[in-house]
C-alpha positions in Angstrom: 0.0 0.0 0.0 2.7 2.5 0.9 5.9 0.9 -0.5 5.9 2.9 -3.7 6.3 6.1 -1.7 9.6 4.8 -0.3 11.1 3.8 -3.7 14.2 5.8 -4.5 13.1 5.9 -8.1 10.0 7.8 -7.1 9.9 11.5 -6.2 8.7 14.9 -7.1 11.3 17.5 -7.9 13.9 15.6 -5.9 11.7 15.3 -2.8 10.5 12.2 -1.1 6.9 11.1 -1.4 6.7 9.9 2.2 4.0 12.5 3.0 1.7 10.7 0.5 2.2 7.5 2.5 0.9 9.4 5.6 -2.2 10.5 3.7 -2.9 7.0 2.3 -2.6 5.4 5.7 -4.9 8.1 7.3 -7.5 7.6 4.6 -7.5 3.8 4.9 -7.2 3.6 8.7 -9.0 6.6 10.0 -9.1 5.0 13.5 -5.4 5.5 13.9 -4.1 8.6 15.6 -1.6 10.8 13.7 1.2 9.6 16.1 0.4 6.0 15.3 0.6 6.7 11.5 3.8 8.6 12.0 5.3 5.6 13.9 4.3 3.3 11.0 5.9 5.7 8.5 9.2 5.7 10.5 9.2 1.9 10.7 8.4 1.6 7.0 11.2 3.9 6.2 13.7 1.8 8.2 12.4 -1.5 6.6 12.7 -0.1 3.0 16.1 1.4 3.8 17.4 -2.0 4.9 16.0 -3.6 1.8 17.7 -0.9 -0.3 14.5 0.7 -1.5 14.8 3.9 0.3 15.5 7.2 -1.3 17.3 8.6 1.8 20.7 8.6 0.2 19.5 9.9 -3.2 17.4 12.6 -1.6 19.9 13.6 1.1 17.5 12.8 3.9 18.5 12.2 7.5 19.7 8.6 8.2 21.6 8.4 4.9 
């Protein structure tokens, strides 16, 4: 559901699309609090980074 937003080949003007993952999760799981969705995004970023799918290095984001 949110994996494409962490793909380093995706982006908009050199910026990550992680904020879109936040919106998708909020729309599909409205019962989750914003903090819970944020925790999921942080965990997903780590998982995809370990798999080599993160754009952190390409985009110069923290954790690169």
